[in-house]
N, C-alpha and C positions, 0 to 999 in steps of 0.2 A: 380888575379881578379881585377875589375876595383873598383874604388873609387868612389862616388858620390860628387860632390861638389857643393857646395851651387852658381849658378850664379851668385848673388851681390857681395858676397866676392870672390870669384877667381878671380873679375876685377877690385878688388881695388888697386887704385895707378895706373891702367891702363885708363878703363875707368871711374869708379865709385870714389866719393869721399867717406868721412865715413860720417855716419849720427849723430855721434857726435863728435863735433868737441874741443876741449881743450886738453891744460895741465895740469897736478896737481902733484904739488911737494910730495918731499917724505914725507909717513905718509898722506894724505889726498887723494890719489887715490882712497880706497875703500869705502870712504864718498857717492865722486864724482860720482862714478858708481854707489853705491845706489840709489844715487839722479837721475840719470837718468831712471834708469829701473823704479823706481817709478812714476816718471813723465809719461814715455811710456804707464805703465799697467794704471794709472788714465785714460789718456786721452783715450784708446783703449774703458774704459769702456764708460767714460761720453759723448763721441763723436760716438756712434757707429750709423750706418745709416746716418750720416753726407756725408760718401764717401771720408773719410781722405787717400789721397794716403800714404804721406809720415810724419814722425815730426821729424825736424832735431834742435840739439843742439849746440849752441856754448856760450861759456864763454869766460870771461875775469877778472880781480879781481873785478872789483865793480860791473859786471853785468853778469846776466843769460840769456840768448835770445831762444825764443822757437820760429821756426818756423814750422807753420802749413800747409801745402799744402793740399788743399781740392776742390772736384767739385761743391760743395754746400756754399763757404764761406758767402754769405748773411744770413746763417742758423746759423751761428758760431758766425758771430758778432751780430744780431740781429737787430731791428730796430732802435735805435739810437745809437747802438756800445755798448750799456750797457751790451750784451752779452759774447764780451770780454773782456771787463773789471773784470765781476763777474768771468769768468773762471781762469783769470789771479792772480785773491784775491784768490779764490779756489786752485791754485797750491802754490802758498805764502804758505797758512796757511796750507796744507798740509805737506809743506818741516819744516815748523818750527813745529809741531805736531811732526815729526819724529826727531827731533833737528837736522836736516841738514843743513839748511840754515843758512849762519852767518847775522848778522844782517844788515851789511852794503849793503849783496847784491841787488842789484836791478832786479826785473823780468820783462822781456819785454817777449811782445806775438806780434806777425807777422802771420799774416793769409796771405795766399797766393793761389789765382784759380789757378786751375790745366783745361787747355782749352780744350785740348781732354780726354776728360775723359774715351772712348771706347777705348783708346790705350793705357791708363793707366792698369797695372796688377794687383796692389791694388784694384782700385776700380773694375775691373771686376771679381775679387774674391768677393768682397762684396755684389754686384749685383747677383752673383749664389748663394750665399748664403742668400740673401733675398727671393729668388724664391724658392730655398728649403726650407725655413723656412713657405714659404704661400702655401709649399705643390704642389707646381705644378709640373708635370713629370719630374722627370732629364733629359729622352733623349732630350725631346724637348728644356728645357732648353739649354741644351748643345750647341745644333742645331743651336739656336737660337744666342747664345751669340759668336759663332765661326764665323758664318756671319757677325754679326753688326762689330766685331774687324775687320775683315777682309775688311770691307767695307770703312774702313779707308786709304787713299794714301799713308801714312808712314807704313802701316804693311806690313811684307811681310810675316811673319806667325803666326801661332797660334795655342797652344794645352793647352787642359783643359785636367783636373785626376783627378775624384771623388774616394773615396773611404772609406768606409762604409756600414753602413746597409740603401743599397739603396731600395727605392721605398718603405720602412719596413719591408725587407724580413728578416728571421731571421737570416739567414747568411750575415756574410760581405763579399761583394765581390767590383772588382775594376771597371772602367769606364773610359776608355782614348779614345780622340777625338781629331786629329788635320787635319788642313788646312795650306797649304803652306808647307814652312822650318825651322825648328828650329836648326841650328849648334851651340851646345852647347860646341861644343870643342876650337870652333874657339874666341881668345880672344880678339881681336877686335869687333865681332858679337854684338851691342848693344842690348843685351837681357834682356827684365826688367820681372821678375819673382814675384811672391805673394802667401804667404800660407794663409786659411782660416779657418775658423771651423764653419758648420751650427749646432747649438745645437737643435736638433730634442728630441720629449718627448722618444725615444726609443733607444738615443744614439747620438754621433754626426759623422758627414759627413766631412772629411778632402775636403779640395779645395783646388788645384795645378791649377797653372797658368802660362805660358811662353809666350811674345808676343817677334817678332825678328821684330827690325825695321831698318834692314841691319845694314852695316860695318859702321865702324868711322874710318878715316886715317889719322884723326890728329895727 
């Protein structure tokens, strides 16, 4: 039997780096991991619709650094930069409320811009979710997204997979479309993968996106 592996974790240490980078002494690992999960869940809810591609977390003894990669950084930062400061304080309050953050640890927030949004799987998945929640026809949406992604010079292949009550049908089904090629078995293939959920009145629709950007030989 074949085993389905996650395209990101499958390439950890080869092409990909960890999304959380820290080392916890014995006895503290559980709390630090819980802290990470809380931060990620909070940001996912808070920044819905801001097209966040990736949230990275780095730690040292005296600092906790959260790096948010988004294609709409201006919306997160705010006009005078007050949005980022409010978000930073909210995260600190959340962690203190759960008695996870030690008093001396400083919370830092960095916001980076994703240059090519259409070649990022997480952002493409969020765009599809947005379209589905606006009740756009799913087949047309998939076709448009495939063409939009393939229009990028660095993209060699894209696959979009939807599952759930498509078009409000009584029975759930799956729809799969691809353009170009997606070599999932090749470890040096730079494959970006994302999973998202569109919450509809009649149930959720799962969205999976794979984007292939060529092989890395370094």
